[in-house]
PATOR-730843 format. One record per residue: x, y, z of N, C-alpha, C, O in turn; chain; residue in one letter; residue number from 1. Coordinates in Angstrom, 3 decimals. Example, Ala and Ser with C-alpha at 12.3 -4.5 7.8 and 13.67 -1.06 7.14 Angstrom:
% residues 2
       n.c1       n.c2       n.c3      ca.c1      ca.c2      ca.c3       c.c1       c.c2       c.c3       o.c1       o.c2       o.c3   ch   aa     i
     13.190     -5.690      7.800     12.300     -4.500      7.800     13.200     -3.300      7.800     14.236     -3.319      8.465    A    A     1
     12.850     -2.250      7.080     13.670     -1.060      7.140     12.900      0.030      7.870     13.409      1.138      8.039    A    S     2
//
This chain:
% residues 72
       n.c1       n.c2       n.c3      ca.c1      ca.c2      ca.c3       c.c1       c.c2       c.c3       o.c1       o.c2       o.c3   ch   aa     i
     48.026     -2.070      0.404     48.135     -3.328     -0.646     47.025     -3.678     -1.393     46.127     -4.455     -1.069    A    M     1
     47.156     -3.029     -2.451     45.844     -3.543     -3.423     46.311     -4.746     -4.306     47.476     -4.815     -4.699    A    I     2
     45.171     -5.894     -4.673     45.242     -6.757     -5.315     44.149     -6.397     -6.447     42.958     -6.137     -6.271    A    E     3
     45.135     -6.472     -8.100     44.320     -5.968     -9.019     43.833     -7.387     -9.631     44.176     -8.437     -9.088    A    T     4
     43.221     -7.372    -10.499     42.260     -8.486    -11.084     43.170     -9.425    -11.551     42.723    -10.569    -11.627    A    T     5
     44.375     -9.249    -11.900     45.127     -9.610    -12.708     46.154    -10.225    -11.542     47.234    -10.643    -11.961    A    D     6
     45.908    -10.303    -10.191     46.561    -10.953     -9.205     47.773    -10.427     -9.067     48.591    -11.115     -8.455    A    N     7
     48.168     -9.205     -9.545     49.311     -8.160     -9.199     49.378     -7.572     -7.811     48.407     -7.759     -7.079    A    K     8
     50.081     -7.103     -7.505     49.771     -6.612     -5.788     50.702     -5.535     -5.709     51.898     -5.774     -5.874    A    K     9
     50.275     -4.306     -5.462     50.378     -3.372     -5.425     50.719     -2.391     -4.164     49.621     -2.121     -3.678    A    F    10
     51.712     -1.752     -3.433     51.478     -1.018     -2.118     51.037      0.380     -2.327     51.736      0.996     -3.132    A    E    11
     49.960      1.095     -1.753     49.839      2.125     -1.927     50.201      3.080     -0.306     50.302      2.604      0.825    A    F    12
     50.328      4.486     -0.728     50.975      5.097      0.420     50.159      6.294      0.691     50.151      7.055     -0.277    A    E    13
     49.342      6.778      1.887     48.879      7.703      1.684     48.940      8.938      1.556     49.695      9.510      2.343    A    V    14
     48.395      9.552      0.822     49.431     11.072      0.575     48.768     12.151      0.908     49.316     13.241      1.077    A    V    15
     47.183     11.883      1.067     46.440     12.989      1.008     45.036     13.112      2.027     44.301     12.474      1.274    A    G    16
     44.225     13.435      3.077     43.091     13.205      3.153     42.337     14.302      3.140     42.589     15.382      3.674    A    L    17
     41.038     13.873      2.268     40.258     15.303      2.180     38.801     15.006      2.606     38.538     13.811      2.744    A    V    18
     38.066     15.667      2.778     36.911     15.877      3.248     35.582     16.720      2.291     35.730     17.851      1.829    A    E    19
     34.324     15.897      2.138     33.766     16.322      1.254     32.727     17.530      1.889     32.992     17.731      3.074    A    D    20
     31.929     18.134      1.522     31.102     18.867      2.014     29.966     18.356      2.849     29.009     18.951      3.345    A    D    21
     30.224     17.447      2.866     29.114     16.375      4.257     29.831     15.963      5.127     29.399     15.171      5.964    A    E    22
     31.153     16.423      5.134     32.323     16.050      5.973     32.490     15.022      6.134     32.696     14.552      7.253    A    H    23
     32.440     14.098      4.670     33.131     12.472      4.299     34.955     12.532      4.830     35.588     13.574      4.658    A    H    24
     35.401     11.695      5.257     36.332     11.487      5.288     37.091     11.099      4.013     36.415     10.202      3.509    A    G    25
     38.007     11.299      3.356     38.386     10.149      2.177     39.835     10.135      1.992     40.330     11.261      2.029    A    F    26
     40.763      9.039      1.776     41.912      9.238      1.792     42.415      9.107      0.560     41.671      8.367     -0.083    A    A    27
     43.643      9.603     -0.292     43.809      9.725     -1.406     45.339      8.609     -1.168     45.956      8.556     -0.104    A    V    28
     45.630      7.961     -2.181     46.456      7.066     -1.831     47.498      6.923     -3.005     46.790      6.790     -4.003    A    A    29
     49.169      6.872     -3.498     49.721      6.772     -4.490     50.151      5.515     -4.365     50.463      5.067     -3.262    A    Y    30
     50.227      4.724     -5.600     51.602      3.317     -5.586     52.466      4.554     -6.813     52.076      5.205     -7.783    A    S    31
     53.634      4.403     -6.173     54.603      4.077     -6.970     55.082      3.403     -8.156     55.606      3.951     -9.126    A    Q    32
     54.845      2.094     -7.987     55.544      1.099     -8.714     54.253      0.940     -9.593     54.478      0.652    -10.769    A    E    33
     52.929      1.079     -9.219     51.916      1.271    -10.460     51.579      2.541    -11.061     50.727      2.597    -11.948    A    A    34
     52.363      3.857    -10.519     51.882      4.936    -10.952     50.531      5.227    -11.326     50.175      5.504    -12.471    A    D    35
     49.663      5.141    -10.144     48.088      5.480     -9.897     48.474      5.587     -8.703     49.277      5.202     -7.853    A    E    36
     47.218      6.554     -9.046     46.012      7.342     -6.986     44.645      6.296     -7.182     43.810      5.969     -8.026    A    F    37
     45.072      6.016     -5.717     43.401      5.471     -5.709     42.910      6.506     -4.180     43.615      7.098     -3.362    A    V    38
     41.150      6.337     -4.323     40.431      6.465     -3.145     40.205      5.877     -2.023     39.954      4.677     -2.142    A    V    39
     40.203      6.319     -0.901     39.144      5.181     -0.041     38.480      5.859      0.770     38.851      6.999      1.049    A    T    40
     37.358      5.309      1.325     36.309      5.933      2.184     37.166      6.012      3.713     38.330      5.653      3.890    A    D    41
     36.273      6.561      4.693     37.416      6.544      5.996     37.206      5.354      6.556     37.378      5.301      7.774    A    E    42
     36.780      4.080      5.824     37.189      2.798      6.893     37.981      2.171      5.745     37.885      0.960      5.546    A    N    43
     38.796      2.982      4.945     40.142      2.283      3.882     39.275      1.375      2.744     39.929      0.561      2.092    A    G    44
     38.163      1.463      2.548     37.487      0.434      1.733     37.761      1.175      0.109     37.923      2.396      0.123    A    T    45
     37.799      0.664     -0.875     38.301      1.359     -2.603     36.773      2.196     -2.553     35.718      1.749     -2.103    A    L    46
     36.995      3.418     -3.103     35.463      3.794     -4.075     34.959      3.051     -5.204     35.533      2.685     -6.229    A    L    47
     33.944      2.924     -4.868     33.334      2.010     -6.234     32.745      3.259     -7.414     32.865      3.289     -8.639    A    E    48
     32.238      3.998     -6.687     31.484      5.138     -7.354     33.016      5.899     -8.401     34.092      6.334     -7.990    A    D    49
     32.770      5.847     -9.040     34.063      6.183    -10.332     34.208      7.853    -10.240     35.096      8.504     -9.690    A    D    50
     33.208      8.247    -10.860     32.657      9.349    -10.432     32.994     10.454     -9.275     33.754     11.400     -9.477    A    A    51
     32.246     10.176     -7.890     32.814     10.109     -6.688     34.499     10.103     -6.825     35.146     11.150     -6.812    A    L    52
     34.915      9.192     -6.916     36.483      9.220     -6.781     37.544     10.076     -7.391     38.665     10.372     -6.975    A    A    53
     36.873     10.415     -8.540     37.470     11.760     -9.447     37.208     13.074     -9.001     37.854     14.115     -9.125    A    Q    54
     36.486     12.902     -8.637     35.922     14.379     -7.526     36.778     14.658     -6.758     37.336     15.755     -6.722    A    E    55
     37.071     13.487     -5.853     37.897     13.690     -4.625     39.361     14.096     -5.106     40.009     15.036     -4.647    A    I    56
     39.830     13.086     -6.269     41.220     13.383     -6.818     41.204     14.822     -7.560     42.293     15.391     -7.495    A    L    57
     40.380     15.391     -8.120     40.343     16.722     -8.639     40.708     17.465     -7.393     41.736     18.141     -7.413    A    D    58
     39.906     17.408     -6.205     39.836     18.620     -5.395     41.254     18.292     -4.202     41.672     19.112     -3.385    A    D    59
     41.807     16.821     -4.422     43.156     17.275     -4.151     44.178     17.680     -4.901     45.170     18.191     -4.381    A    F    60
     44.062     17.498     -6.235     45.213     17.854     -6.792     44.916     19.598     -6.825     45.937     20.271     -6.964    A    F    61
     43.912     20.180     -6.734     43.828     21.664     -6.008     44.237     21.817     -5.194     45.144     22.648     -5.254    A    V    62
     43.998     21.291     -4.002     44.708     21.658     -2.604     45.813     21.487     -3.116     46.111     22.567     -3.627    A    L    63
     46.672     20.704     -3.298     48.036     20.061     -3.417     48.845     21.523     -4.055     49.988     21.915     -3.822    A    A    64
     47.827     22.104     -4.893     48.936     22.434     -5.936     49.053     24.322     -5.120     49.927     25.188     -5.166    A    E    65
     47.649     24.241     -4.437     47.441     25.415     -3.614     48.356     25.568     -2.523     48.492     26.704     -2.068    A    E    66
     48.833     24.875     -2.158     49.987     24.251     -0.747     51.608     24.387     -1.170     52.517     24.544     -0.355    A    S    67
     51.792     24.275     -2.881     52.820     24.212     -3.365     53.607     25.158     -3.113     53.201     26.197     -3.635    A    A    68
     54.582     25.286     -2.533     55.458     26.370     -2.177     56.087     26.817     -4.299     56.487     26.259     -5.321    A    P    69
     55.713     28.253     -3.698     56.207     28.746     -5.025     58.099     29.025     -5.608     59.082     29.391     -4.964    A    E    70
     57.994     28.791     -6.515     59.507     28.844     -7.407     59.876     30.124     -7.190     58.882     30.845     -7.270    A    D    71
     61.008     30.820     -6.915     60.916     32.177     -7.206     62.316     31.873     -8.032     62.886     32.782     -8.636    A    N    72
//
């Protein structure tokens, strides 16, 4: 559950785990209600470094696309 600065609360579900080159773990979570992805560190704390969060999301989307079944 994440509360925004305008006091809205959104429930997020972990949809993927990503590890960087230094073996730090990150969780990618998605809220259907907010239609938004967020990235947390291995302790569940939201990443404040927007550039790092975007890099983790980009890696996650590439991995998800590569693992998706092909339509024939």
